[in-house]
C-alpha positions as CSV (number, residue, x, y, z in Angstrom):
1,M,-6.3,-32.0,3.4
2,T,-10.0,-32.6,3.3
3,P,-12.2,-31.5,0.4
4,I,-15.4,-29.7,1.5
5,K,-18.5,-31.4,0.1
6,T,-22.2,-30.6,0.2
7,E,-25.5,-32.2,-0.4
8,G,-26.5,-29.2,-2.5
9,W,-27.2,-25.5,-2.5
10,Q,-30.2,-23.7,-1.2
11,L,-31.1,-20.5,-3.2
12,H,-32.8,-17.5,-1.7
13,P,-33.3,-15.1,-4.6
14,G,-35.4,-12.0,-4.0
15,A,-35.3,-8.3,-3.3
16,N,-32.2,-7.7,-1.1
17,S,-32.4,-11.3,0.0
18,V,-32.5,-11.9,3.7
19,D,-33.9,-15.4,3.8
20,G,-30.6,-17.2,3.9
21,P,-28.1,-17.5,6.8
22,G,-26.5,-14.0,7.4
23,G,-28.7,-12.6,4.6
24,A,-27.1,-14.9,2.0
25,D,-28.5,-15.1,-1.5
26,A,-27.5,-18.8,-1.5
27,H,-25.8,-21.2,0.9
28,A,-24.6,-24.8,1.0
29,L,-24.5,-26.8,4.1
30,L,-21.1,-28.5,4.3
31,G,-20.0,-31.9,5.6
32,D,-18.2,-30.4,8.5
33,G,-21.3,-28.7,9.8
34,G,-20.4,-25.3,8.4
35,S,-21.8,-23.5,5.4
36,L,-20.6,-21.7,2.3
37,Q,-22.5,-18.5,1.8
38,L,-22.9,-16.3,-1.3
39,V,-24.0,-12.7,-1.2
40,F,-24.3,-10.2,-4.1
41,L,-23.2,-6.8,-2.9
42,S,-23.8,-4.7,-6.0
43,A,-24.4,-5.2,-9.7
44,T,-20.6,-6.0,-10.1
45,A,-19.6,-7.3,-6.7
46,A,-20.2,-10.4,-4.6
47,R,-18.9,-12.3,-1.7
48,V,-18.3,-15.9,-0.7
49,T,-17.8,-16.8,2.9
50,W,-16.9,-20.1,4.5
51,R,-18.5,-20.1,7.9
52,P,-17.2,-23.0,10.1
53,A,-19.7,-24.8,12.3
54,D,-18.1,-23.4,15.4
55,G,-17.9,-19.9,14.1
56,F,-15.3,-17.7,12.5
57,R,-11.7,-17.9,13.8
58,Q,-11.7,-14.1,13.5
59,P,-15.3,-12.8,13.8
60,R,-14.3,-9.1,13.1
61,T,-12.7,-7.2,10.2
62,W,-10.9,-3.9,10.2
63,S,-10.4,-3.7,6.4
64,I,-14.0,-3.7,5.1
65,A,-15.3,-0.2,5.4
66,P,-17.8,0.8,2.7
67,A,-18.9,3.7,4.9
68,G,-15.4,5.0,5.2
69,D,-14.1,3.4,8.4
70,T,-14.7,0.7,11.1
71,P,-15.2,0.9,14.8
72,W,-11.9,0.6,16.8
73,Q,-13.2,-2.8,17.9
74,G,-13.7,-3.9,14.3
75,R,-16.8,-4.6,12.1
76,P,-18.7,-7.8,12.5
77,R,-17.5,-10.2,9.8
78,E,-21.0,-11.1,8.6
79,S,-22.2,-7.4,8.4
80,L,-23.7,-6.3,5.1
81,E,-24.1,-2.7,6.3
82,G,-23.1,-0.1,3.7
83,F,-23.7,-2.1,0.6
84,D,-26.4,-1.2,-2.0
85,R,-27.4,-4.8,-2.7
86,P,-29.0,-5.6,-6.0
87,R,-32.2,-7.6,-6.7
88,V,-31.1,-11.2,-7.2
89,T,-32.9,-13.5,-9.6
90,A,-32.7,-17.2,-10.4
91,A,-31.9,-17.2,-14.1
92,D,-31.9,-20.9,-14.4
93,A,-33.2,-23.1,-11.6
94,Q,-32.1,-26.3,-13.3
95,T,-28.4,-25.2,-13.5
96,Q,-28.8,-23.3,-10.2
97,T,-27.6,-19.9,-11.6
98,L,-28.2,-16.7,-9.7
99,V,-27.9,-13.3,-11.3
100,G,-27.2,-10.1,-9.3
101,G,-26.8,-7.6,-12.0
102,R,-23.7,-8.0,-14.2
103,L,-22.4,-10.9,-12.2
104,A,-23.9,-14.4,-12.4
105,A,-23.0,-17.4,-10.3
106,Q,-23.6,-21.0,-11.2
107,L,-23.7,-23.1,-8.1
108,L,-22.4,-26.7,-8.4
109,G,-21.9,-29.6,-6.1
110,G,-24.3,-32.0,-4.5
111,A,-24.8,-35.6,-3.4
112,G,-21.4,-35.6,-1.7
113,S,-19.5,-34.0,-4.6
114,P,-17.1,-31.1,-4.0
115,V,-18.8,-27.7,-3.9
116,R,-18.0,-25.3,-6.7
117,I,-18.9,-21.9,-8.2
118,V,-18.6,-20.6,-11.7
119,W,-18.7,-16.9,-12.2
120,S,-19.7,-15.1,-15.5
121,D,-20.3,-11.7,-16.9
122,T,-23.9,-11.3,-18.0
123,L,-22.9,-8.4,-20.3
124,T,-20.6,-10.6,-22.5
125,G,-21.6,-14.1,-21.4
126,Q,-18.0,-14.9,-20.6
127,T,-16.7,-16.9,-17.7
128,V,-14.5,-14.7,-15.5
129,M,-13.6,-17.1,-12.7
130,Q,-14.3,-20.6,-11.8
131,D,-13.5,-22.8,-8.8
132,R,-11.3,-25.8,-9.6
133,V,-13.3,-28.8,-10.7
134,T,-11.5,-31.1,-8.2
135,S,-11.7,-30.0,-4.6
136,A,-11.8,-26.2,-4.8
137,Y,-12.2,-25.8,-1.0
138,L,-10.0,-27.7,1.3
139,S,-9.2,-27.6,5.0
140,E,-6.4,-29.1,7.1
141,R,-7.4,-30.2,10.6
142,R,-3.8,-30.5,11.7
143,T,-2.9,-26.9,11.1
144,G,-6.1,-25.1,10.5
145,L,-5.0,-24.1,7.0
146,I,-7.7,-23.4,4.4
147,R,-7.1,-23.6,0.6
148,H,-9.1,-22.1,-2.2
149,S,-8.2,-23.3,-5.7
150,L,-9.3,-21.9,-9.0
151,V,-9.0,-22.9,-12.6
152,R,-6.1,-21.1,-14.2
153,D,-5.9,-20.0,-17.8
154,P,-2.2,-19.5,-18.9
155,R,-3.3,-16.4,-20.8
156,E,-4.5,-14.6,-17.7
157,R,-2.5,-11.8,-16.1
158,Y,-2.4,-11.2,-12.4
159,Y,-1.6,-8.0,-10.6
160,G,-1.8,-6.7,-7.0
161,L,-0.8,-8.2,-3.6
162,G,0.6,-4.8,-2.5
163,D,4.4,-4.2,-2.4
164,K,5.5,-7.1,-4.6
165,T,8.8,-7.1,-6.5
166,G,9.6,-8.0,-10.1
167,P,7.6,-7.7,-13.3
168,L,4.0,-6.5,-12.9
169,N,2.4,-9.6,-14.3
170,L,2.6,-12.1,-11.3
171,H,1.5,-15.1,-13.3
172,G,3.7,-18.1,-12.5
173,R,4.9,-16.8,-9.1
174,R,4.3,-18.0,-5.6
175,L,4.0,-15.0,-3.2
176,R,3.3,-14.6,0.5
177,C,1.2,-11.9,2.3
178,L,3.0,-11.3,5.5
179,G,4.5,-8.0,6.8
180,Q,8.2,-8.4,7.4
181,D,11.1,-6.1,8.1
182,S,12.9,-6.7,4.8
183,I,15.9,-4.4,4.8
184,G,18.1,-4.9,1.8
185,Y,15.5,-7.0,0.0
186,D,16.2,-8.3,-3.6
187,P,14.2,-5.8,-5.8
188,L,13.5,-8.4,-8.5
189,S,12.5,-11.5,-6.4
190,G,12.4,-10.6,-2.7
191,D,9.3,-11.6,-0.9
192,P,7.5,-10.9,1.4
193,L,8.1,-7.2,2.1
194,Y,6.1,-5.0,4.5
195,K,2.5,-5.1,3.5
196,H,-0.2,-7.8,4.1
197,W,-2.3,-7.2,1.1
198,P,-4.3,-10.3,-0.1
199,F,-5.9,-8.6,-3.2
200,V,-5.4,-9.9,-6.7
201,M,-6.6,-8.3,-9.9
202,T,-7.0,-10.6,-12.9
203,R,-7.1,-9.7,-16.6
204,T,-9.0,-12.6,-18.1
205,A,-8.0,-14.2,-21.4
206,Q,-10.9,-12.3,-23.0
207,G,-9.8,-8.9,-21.6
208,L,-12.2,-8.5,-18.7
209,W,-11.0,-7.6,-15.2
210,L,-11.9,-9.3,-11.9
211,G,-10.6,-8.4,-8.4
212,T,-10.5,-10.9,-5.6
213,Y,-9.9,-9.8,-2.0
214,Y,-9.4,-12.4,0.7
215,D,-10.4,-10.6,3.9
216,T,-8.1,-12.2,6.5
217,L,-5.3,-11.0,8.7
218,S,-3.7,-14.5,8.7
219,T,-0.7,-15.2,6.5
220,C,-1.7,-16.0,2.9
221,V,0.3,-17.8,0.2
222,F,-0.8,-17.1,-3.3
223,D,0.3,-19.7,-5.9
224,L,-0.4,-18.0,-9.2
225,G,0.7,-20.9,-11.5
226,C,3.9,-22.1,-9.8
227,E,2.5,-25.4,-8.6
228,H,1.4,-28.3,-11.0
229,D,-0.5,-31.4,-10.1
230,N,-1.3,-34.2,-12.5
231,Y,-4.8,-34.7,-11.1
232,H,-6.1,-31.2,-11.1
233,G,-5.2,-29.5,-14.4
234,L,-4.0,-25.9,-14.5
235,F,-4.9,-24.1,-11.3
236,R,-4.0,-21.4,-8.9
237,S,-4.6,-21.3,-5.2
238,V,-4.6,-19.3,-2.0
239,D,-3.5,-20.9,1.3
240,I,-4.8,-19.1,4.5
241,D,-2.9,-20.0,7.6
242,D,-5.5,-20.9,10.3
243,G,-7.8,-18.0,9.4
244,D,-11.1,-17.5,7.6
245,L,-12.1,-17.7,3.9
246,D,-14.0,-14.6,3.2
247,V,-13.5,-13.5,-0.5
248,Y,-14.9,-10.4,-2.2
249,L,-15.2,-10.4,-6.0
250,M,-15.3,-7.2,-8.1
251,L,-16.0,-7.3,-11.9
252,G,-15.1,-4.6,-14.4
253,S,-14.4,-3.9,-18.1
254,T,-11.3,-2.0,-17.2
255,P,-8.7,-2.1,-14.4
256,A,-9.9,1.3,-13.3
257,E,-13.4,-0.1,-12.6
258,V,-12.0,-2.9,-10.4
259,V,-9.5,-0.8,-8.5
260,A,-12.2,1.8,-7.7
261,Q,-14.5,-0.8,-6.3
262,F,-11.8,-2.3,-4.1
263,V,-10.7,1.1,-2.7
264,R,-14.3,2.0,-1.9
265,L,-14.7,-1.4,-0.2
266,I,-11.7,-0.7,2.1
267,G,-12.7,2.8,3.0
268,G,-11.2,5.2,0.4
269,T,-7.9,7.2,0.4
270,H,-7.1,10.0,2.8
271,L,-6.5,13.4,1.2
272,P,-3.2,14.6,2.7
273,P,-2.0,18.2,3.2
274,R,-0.6,19.8,0.1
275,W,2.8,20.3,1.7
276,S,3.3,16.5,1.9
277,L,3.7,16.5,-1.9
278,G,6.8,18.6,-1.7
279,Y,10.3,17.2,-1.7
280,A,11.3,15.8,1.7
281,Q,14.6,14.8,3.3
282,T,15.5,12.2,5.9
283,A,19.1,11.9,7.0
284,M,19.7,9.2,9.7
285,G,23.4,10.0,9.6
286,L,22.7,13.6,10.8
287,A,20.2,12.6,13.5
288,D,22.5,9.8,14.8
289,A,25.5,12.1,15.1
290,P,26.7,13.1,18.6
291,D,26.2,16.8,17.5
292,A,22.9,16.1,15.8
293,Q,21.3,19.4,16.5
294,Q,24.2,21.4,15.2
295,R,24.3,19.3,12.0
296,L,20.6,19.7,11.4
297,S,20.9,23.4,11.8
298,A,23.7,23.4,9.2
299,F,21.5,21.3,6.9
300,I,18.8,24.0,7.0
301,D,21.4,26.6,6.2
302,E,22.7,24.5,3.3
303,C,19.3,24.1,1.8
304,Q,18.7,27.8,1.9
305,S,22.1,28.8,0.6
306,R,21.9,26.3,-2.3
307,R,18.3,27.2,-3.0
308,V,17.0,23.7,-2.9
309,P,13.2,23.5,-2.7
310,I,12.2,21.4,0.3
311,S,8.9,21.2,2.1
312,S,9.5,18.9,5.0
313,F,12.1,17.1,7.0
314,H,11.5,13.6,8.3
315,Y,13.3,12.9,11.6
316,G,14.7,9.4,11.6
317,S,14.7,7.7,15.0
318,G,18.1,9.2,15.9
319,Y,16.5,11.9,18.0
320,S,15.5,9.1,20.4
321,S,18.7,7.0,20.2
322,R,21.3,6.1,22.7
323,G,24.0,4.2,20.8
324,K,22.3,1.9,18.4
325,Q,19.1,1.5,20.6
326,R,16.0,3.6,20.0
327,Y,13.5,4.7,22.7
328,V,10.2,6.0,21.4
329,Y,8.9,9.3,22.8
330,T,12.2,10.3,24.3
331,W,14.8,12.9,23.2
332,N,18.5,12.4,23.6
333,R,19.3,15.8,25.2
334,Q,23.0,15.4,24.7
335,K,22.5,15.3,20.9
336,F,19.4,17.6,21.0
337,P,19.9,20.1,23.9
338,D,17.0,22.3,22.7
339,P,14.6,20.3,20.4
340,Q,12.0,23.1,20.2
341,A,14.6,25.5,19.0
342,I,15.8,23.4,16.1
343,N,12.2,22.5,15.3
344,A,11.3,26.2,15.2
345,K,14.2,26.8,12.8
346,F,13.0,24.1,10.5
347,Q,9.5,25.6,10.5
348,A,10.8,29.1,9.9
349,A,12.7,27.8,6.9
350,G,9.4,26.5,5.5
351,M,9.9,22.8,6.4
352,K,7.2,20.8,8.1
353,L,8.4,18.1,10.4
354,V,7.6,14.3,10.6
355,A,9.0,12.1,13.4
356,N,9.8,8.5,13.3
357,L,7.9,6.3,15.8
358,K,8.4,2.7,16.9
359,P,5.8,0.5,18.6
360,C,8.3,-1.7,20.6
361,L,9.7,-0.5,23.9
362,L,13.1,-1.9,24.9
363,D,13.1,-3.4,28.4
364,D,15.2,-0.5,29.8
365,H,12.9,2.2,28.3
366,P,11.8,4.7,31.0
367,A,8.2,3.7,30.6
368,Y,8.7,0.0,30.2
369,A,8.0,-1.0,33.8
370,S,4.9,1.0,34.2
371,L,3.4,-0.2,30.9
372,A,4.3,-3.8,31.9
373,A,2.4,-3.3,35.2
374,E,-0.6,-2.0,33.2
375,R,-0.3,-5.0,30.9
376,A,-0.1,-2.8,27.8
377,F,2.1,-5.2,25.8
378,I,1.5,-8.2,23.6
379,E,1.4,-11.1,26.1
380,H,2.0,-14.8,26.3
381,A,-1.5,-16.4,26.4
382,D,-0.9,-18.7,29.3
383,S,1.3,-16.6,31.6
384,G,0.1,-13.1,30.9
385,E,3.7,-11.9,30.8
386,P,4.9,-9.5,28.1
387,V,6.4,-11.2,25.0
388,V,10.0,-10.0,25.0
389,E,12.0,-10.6,21.9
390,P,15.1,-9.1,20.1
391,Y,14.5,-5.5,18.8
392,W,17.0,-2.8,17.7
393,D,20.1,-4.3,19.4
394,G,18.2,-5.0,22.6
395,Q,15.2,-6.9,24.0
396,G,11.8,-5.3,23.9
397,A,8.0,-5.8,24.0
398,H,5.4,-4.6,21.5
399,L,2.5,-2.4,22.5
400,D,-0.9,-4.0,22.1
401,F,-3.0,-1.5,20.2
402,T,-6.1,-3.5,21.0
403,K,-5.8,-2.4,24.7
404,P,-7.2,1.0,25.8
405,Q,-4.2,1.6,28.1
406,A,-1.7,1.1,25.3
407,L,-3.7,3.4,23.0
408,A,-3.9,6.1,25.7
409,W,-0.2,6.0,26.4
410,W,0.7,6.2,22.7
411,Q,-1.5,9.2,22.0
412,A,-0.4,11.0,25.2
413,G,3.2,10.5,24.2
414,L,2.6,11.7,20.7
415,R,1.1,14.9,22.0
416,S,3.7,15.7,24.7
417,Q,6.9,14.5,23.0
418,I,6.2,15.1,19.3
419,L,3.4,17.6,18.6
420,Q,4.1,19.9,21.5
421,M,7.7,19.9,20.5
422,G,6.8,21.6,17.2
423,I,6.6,18.5,15.0
424,D,3.6,18.1,12.7
425,A,3.2,14.4,12.2
426,G,4.2,10.9,13.1
427,W,5.9,8.3,10.9
428,N,4.9,4.8,12.0
429,D,7.9,2.6,11.4
430,N,9.2,-0.9,12.2
431,N,5.5,-1.9,12.8
432,E,5.5,-5.3,11.2
433,Y,5.0,-7.1,14.6
434,A,7.3,-10.0,13.5
435,I,6.7,-11.7,16.8
436,A,8.0,-15.3,16.9
437,A,6.4,-16.6,20.1
438,E,3.6,-19.0,19.1
439,D,1.5,-18.3,22.2
440,A,1.7,-14.5,21.8
441,C,-1.8,-13.0,22.0
442,S,-3.5,-9.7,21.3
443,A,-6.2,-8.7,23.8
444,G,-8.7,-7.7,21.1
445,W,-10.7,-5.5,23.4
446,G,-11.7,-8.6,25.5
447,Q,-11.9,-11.1,22.6
448,A,-8.4,-12.6,22.5
449,M,-6.7,-12.9,19.1
450,A,-3.7,-15.1,18.5
451,I,-0.8,-13.1,17.1
452,H,-0.8,-15.1,13.8
453,R,-4.3,-13.7,13.2
454,S,-3.6,-10.2,14.4
455,R,0.0,-9.2,13.3
456,P,-1.0,-6.8,10.5
457,L,-3.8,-5.3,12.6
458,H,-1.4,-3.5,15.0
459,A,0.2,-1.6,12.1
460,L,-3.2,-0.4,11.1
461,L,-4.3,0.6,14.6
462,M,-1.0,2.2,15.4
463,T,-1.3,4.3,12.3
464,R,-4.9,5.2,13.2
465,A,-3.9,6.1,16.7
466,T,-1.3,8.5,15.4
467,F,-3.7,10.0,12.8
468,E,-6.5,10.6,15.3
469,A,-4.2,12.0,18.0
470,Q,-2.9,14.5,15.5
471,Q,-6.4,15.3,14.4
472,A,-7.6,16.0,17.9
473,Y,-4.5,18.1,18.7
474,R,-4.9,20.2,15.5
475,E,-8.7,20.7,16.1
476,Q,-7.9,22.0,19.7
477,A,-5.4,24.4,18.2
478,G,-7.9,25.6,15.6
479,L,-6.0,24.3,12.6
480,S,-8.0,23.0,9.7
481,E,-5.2,21.6,7.5
482,P,-5.7,17.8,6.7
483,Q,-3.7,15.3,8.8
484,F,-0.7,13.5,7.5
485,T,1.0,10.4,8.7
486,V,3.1,7.6,7.2
487,T,3.3,3.8,7.8
488,R,5.7,1.2,6.6
489,A,3.4,-1.8,7.2
490,G,-0.2,-2.8,7.4
491,P,-3.2,-4.4,5.7
492,P,-5.9,-2.9,3.5
493,G,-7.2,0.1,5.5
494,I,-4.0,1.9,6.1
495,Q,-4.7,4.1,3.1
496,R,-7.5,5.7,5.0
497,Y,-4.9,7.4,7.2
498,A,-1.4,7.2,5.7
499,Q,1.1,7.5,3.0
500,T,3.5,4.5,2.6
501,W,6.6,3.5,0.7
502,S,8.6,0.5,-0.5
503,G,10.6,0.3,2.6
504,D,14.4,-0.2,3.2
505,N,15.6,-0.6,-0.4
506,T,19.2,-0.9,-1.4
507,T,21.3,1.4,-3.5
508,S,21.8,-0.2,-6.9
509,W,20.8,0.1,-10.5
510,P,18.5,-3.0,-10.3
511,T,16.7,-1.5,-7.3
512,L,16.1,1.7,-9.2
513,K,14.6,-0.3,-12.1
514,W,12.5,-2.7,-10.1
515,N,11.3,-0.3,-7.4
516,I,9.4,1.4,-10.2
517,R,7.4,-1.8,-10.7
518,T,6.8,-2.2,-6.9
519,G,5.4,1.3,-6.8
520,L,3.1,0.6,-9.7
521,Q,2.0,-2.8,-8.1
522,M,1.0,-0.9,-5.0
523,S,-1.0,1.5,-7.1
524,L,-2.8,-1.3,-8.8
525,S,-3.5,-2.7,-5.3
526,G,-5.3,0.4,-4.2
527,L,-2.3,2.0,-2.4
528,F,-2.0,5.4,-4.2
529,N,0.1,7.7,-2.0
530,I,3.4,5.8,-2.4
531,G,7.1,6.3,-3.2
532,H,10.6,5.0,-2.5
533,D,13.7,6.0,-0.6
534,V,15.4,8.2,-3.2
535,G,19.0,7.0,-3.8
536,G,18.5,3.8,-1.8
537,F,18.3,3.4,2.0
538,F,20.7,0.5,2.6
539,G,24.1,-0.3,1.0
540,P,26.7,2.1,-0.4
541,L,26.3,5.7,-1.4
542,P,25.1,6.0,-5.0
543,G,27.5,7.3,-7.5
544,P,26.7,10.6,-9.3
545,E,24.9,9.1,-12.3
546,L,22.9,6.6,-10.3
547,F,21.9,9.2,-7.8
548,L,20.7,11.7,-10.4
549,R,18.7,9.1,-12.3
550,W,17.1,8.0,-9.0
551,V,16.1,11.6,-8.3
552,Q,14.6,12.0,-11.8
553,A,12.7,8.7,-11.6
554,C,11.1,9.6,-8.2
555,A,10.6,13.3,-8.9
556,L,7.1,12.6,-10.2
557,N,6.1,9.9,-7.7
558,P,3.4,10.8,-5.1
559,R,6.0,10.6,-2.3
560,M,9.5,12.0,-2.8
561,V,11.7,11.5,0.3
562,M,15.4,11.2,0.2
563,N,16.1,8.6,3.0
564,S,19.2,6.7,3.8
565,W,21.2,4.8,6.4
566,K,24.7,4.1,5.5
567,A,27.4,2.2,7.4
568,D,29.8,5.2,7.5
569,H,26.9,7.5,8.7
570,A,26.9,9.4,5.4
571,S,23.6,10.5,3.9
572,N,22.0,10.9,0.5
573,L,21.8,14.7,0.2
574,P,20.9,16.8,-2.9
575,W,24.4,18.3,-3.1
576,M,26.4,15.2,-2.3
577,H,27.9,15.0,-5.8
578,P,28.8,18.5,-7.0
579,E,29.0,17.4,-10.6
580,V,25.3,16.6,-10.7
581,A,24.0,18.9,-7.9
582,Q,22.5,21.4,-10.3
583,D,20.6,18.7,-12.3
584,V,19.4,17.2,-9.0
585,T,17.9,20.5,-8.0
586,A,16.4,20.9,-11.5
587,A,14.6,17.6,-11.1
588,I,13.2,18.7,-7.8
589,V,12.2,22.1,-9.3
590,L,10.3,20.2,-12.1
591,R,8.2,18.5,-9.3
592,Y,7.2,21.9,-7.9
593,R,6.5,23.3,-11.4
594,L,4.0,20.4,-11.9
595,M,2.6,20.7,-8.3
596,P,-0.9,21.9,-9.5
597,Y,-1.2,18.9,-11.8
598,L,0.2,16.5,-9.2
599,W,-2.2,17.9,-6.6
600,A,-5.2,17.4,-9.0
601,C,-4.0,13.7,-9.3
602,V,-4.0,13.4,-5.5
603,Q,-7.5,14.8,-5.3
604,A,-8.7,12.4,-8.0
605,A,-7.2,9.5,-6.0
606,S,-9.2,10.6,-2.9
607,Q,-12.4,11.5,-4.6
608,S,-12.6,9.1,-7.5
609,H,-10.3,6.2,-6.4
610,V,-7.9,6.7,-9.4
611,P,-4.2,5.8,-8.9
612,I,-1.8,8.8,-9.0
613,I,0.8,6.8,-10.9
614,A,-0.1,3.7,-12.9
615,P,1.3,1.4,-15.6
616,T,0.4,2.6,-19.1
617,F,-2.2,-0.2,-19.6
618,F,-4.3,1.2,-16.7
619,H,-5.2,4.2,-18.9
620,F,-4.9,2.3,-22.2
621,P,-6.3,-1.2,-21.4
622,H,-7.2,-2.0,-25.0
623,D,-3.6,-1.4,-26.2
624,E,-2.0,-4.9,-26.1
625,L,1.5,-3.4,-26.4
626,C,1.1,-1.6,-23.1
627,Y,1.1,-4.9,-21.3
628,E,4.7,-5.6,-22.2
629,D,7.1,-5.0,-19.3
630,C,8.7,-1.6,-19.3
631,D,10.1,1.1,-17.1
632,D,7.5,3.8,-18.0
633,F,4.5,4.9,-16.0
634,M,1.6,7.4,-16.3
635,L,1.3,10.3,-13.9
636,G,-2.4,11.0,-14.0
637,P,-4.2,10.5,-17.3
638,D,-2.1,12.9,-19.4
639,L,1.7,12.6,-18.6
640,L,3.9,9.6,-19.5
641,V,7.1,9.4,-17.5
642,A,10.0,7.4,-19.0
643,P,12.8,7.2,-16.4
644,V,16.3,6.2,-17.4
645,V,17.4,3.1,-15.3
646,E,20.6,1.9,-17.1
647,D,24.1,3.1,-16.4
648,G,25.5,5.2,-19.2
649,A,22.3,5.4,-21.2
650,R,21.9,8.7,-23.1
651,Q,18.9,7.5,-25.3
652,R,16.1,5.1,-24.5
653,T,13.2,3.4,-26.3
654,V,9.7,4.3,-25.2
655,Y,6.4,3.0,-26.4
656,L,3.8,5.7,-26.6
657,P,0.3,4.2,-26.3
658,R,-2.2,4.3,-29.1
659,L,-4.5,7.4,-29.0
660,P,-7.8,7.7,-30.8
661,Q,-8.2,9.3,-34.2
662,G,-4.5,9.6,-35.0
663,Q,-3.7,11.8,-32.0
664,Q,-0.1,12.3,-31.1
665,W,2.2,12.5,-28.0
666,F,4.4,15.6,-27.4
667,D,7.7,16.0,-25.7
668,F,6.8,18.0,-22.6
669,Y,9.8,20.3,-22.9
670,D,10.2,21.2,-26.6
671,R,6.8,20.1,-28.1
672,T,8.3,17.6,-30.5
673,A,5.4,15.5,-31.9
674,Y,5.5,11.7,-31.8
675,E,3.2,9.2,-33.4
676,S,1.1,7.2,-31.0
677,G,0.9,3.4,-30.9
678,T,4.5,2.9,-31.8
679,S,8.0,2.9,-30.2
680,H,10.5,5.7,-30.4
681,R,14.1,6.2,-29.7
682,V,14.3,9.4,-27.7
683,P,17.0,11.6,-26.2
684,A,17.9,10.9,-22.6
685,G,20.9,13.0,-21.7
686,L,22.2,12.9,-18.2
687,S,20.3,16.0,-17.2
688,H,17.1,14.9,-19.0
689,L,14.0,13.0,-17.7
690,P,12.0,11.9,-20.8
691,L,8.4,13.2,-20.3
692,F,5.5,13.2,-22.7
693,A,2.0,14.7,-22.8
694,R,-0.9,13.3,-24.8
695,Q,-2.6,15.4,-27.4
696,G,-5.4,17.4,-25.8
697,A,-3.8,17.5,-22.4
698,R,-4.0,20.8,-20.4
699,I,-1.3,20.8,-17.7
700,Q,-1.5,23.5,-15.1
701,T,1.9,24.7,-13.8
702,A,3.1,26.8,-10.9
703,A,6.0,29.2,-10.4
704,P,7.6,30.8,-7.3
705,L,7.4,34.5,-6.7
706,P,10.3,36.5,-8.1
707,G,13.5,35.8,-6.3
708,Q,11.9,33.0,-4.2
709,V,12.7,29.3,-4.0
710,A,9.9,27.0,-5.2
711,R,7.2,26.0,-2.7
712,H,4.3,23.6,-2.6
713,D,1.9,26.5,-2.6
714,D,3.4,28.6,-5.3
715,P,0.9,30.6,-7.4
716,L,-0.5,29.2,-10.6
717,A,1.5,30.0,-13.7
718,E,1.3,28.9,-17.3
719,L,-1.4,26.5,-18.5
720,L,0.2,24.2,-21.0
721,A,-2.0,23.0,-23.8
722,F,-0.8,20.1,-26.0
């Protein structure tokens, strides 16, 4: 690899600097003819961009959206629109230090030496990040790879990168950002999963927080202390596969300050309809059955007779299946002789409907030939032929969502085959675009994009297409309720439209335990509306105790969907184990009782960029004991949830974070007081989810009308003051 060197920096300080290339506050001309540009974006945010001599490999971005969204064709990479840029001053001309508010950058490198930046916090005088002294910026001519290396302090903690597995602190791991269909993944060490999310949040050795987001759709590998090299000291690095280096920095005193900046940067979080917070069911075994419509009708009756609160049903792809193969926007009329009738029965029972959608058409799909003739698929760059690869027990081609004709077909099919059938929303699934052909190419609205630089984009645009088609349909019908959709894959930006989850997990006790961390990691990454497949999607049916503990653990997550696909076509259902069915229902009822509080958390996520669930250190960043790995999490600022994740456990130890002025924590159910800032051994009987409220909390509850089953819109009931 070749180190990037410069003959020196040129500084352009001034009011909203516009003198440098692209409006840069400083730039360094590089030996390859390109330039390294630095721009301060706010008092606590900045950006460093490596602009090659021949231009960016990907000159547009779909993730950066400080105004809330981007054009369909993307935002120009160099655009500074939407940022309230600070006045930049040259604090020290001799050391070449620029100050843009709280952030300061010392610019090093000259006379052929490697270029380097040292970042510091002007409030405390502390260094928060610094490029590696030896060759911080490298490129590889053979592969197009770019590497950015930073000095690593072994006391630093690293979080983020989306749906990552294992302990929350990622220090010492090597992880890849690449969406992949990871069914049955190892919940402790499996990587990558479904999201492409190159955002890392660092807690420095001094307790400050810094977020770094690498805005690229190319595959990234983050080495967070796994690699050692005798010649470079302790370092961490990011490898970008034939993409662009465009890194955004965000400084804060707390993790909340950094997460909020990042979420604003990528366009905020969509506020979903309230019904989407209710318990939901997916049952692939039912929809795959030869008599699927009859079985789903019986499922509705069972929910009502057992008085199980349920707000929506998520159709798996079985409604479109013929054997093992799936055909998007088709209905198998042998299994579903009258789709509108069964959908109307769901709606009459108070269940909204969400339908699984897939972006790949098998080569015998009824619409395949016409779409191929319209050139609506991802194509081989040289021949212009569709890229056909294995998909769902067949051969298929992926729609190219950067082509107007593909977008038009998708949205028309959604209207005619989903929305007009009585279904409320689309569930964007299997959209990782794991295309192997090296010459596969996205059209990019006339500016071709190699597939290795556009894979995650299609999940984002597919989700947006679904979202906007639903929006238009509902507006025409005079409906004002917010839109709802789901996506399994995608890059930063999907949270502007959709809910997501941890994908096709496996039924096991370790998965229950480590999925909690994956959900919290997504929350720290700016993905707030998240959850897991309750009971495990893949693998065997859960036993009674594991099933109940899983329901309890997920009952207070933003998304609570019981989803499964088992080899014998059985399904995880609330009443599957009679010995715990009553306790399963009780855990679901608790969710509905706390619906007003949960809804307030969702509103805060959308309005103030605050995670709905978070590790305890997020709300108590100065309590060092909160950084120890544990199974607990906060729901909003006031409730601490302590799920049981061990077989046979009837007690568990929970650390209750330190509160100011000797304040206490209280058991949510019986008001038992517990000292804060210490660990306690608490009861955790099989029917019990340990739950604690901080002193001073006011928790609004809801209750159904007399004789009714709980609903997401039940009237307000008791206001609990702790």
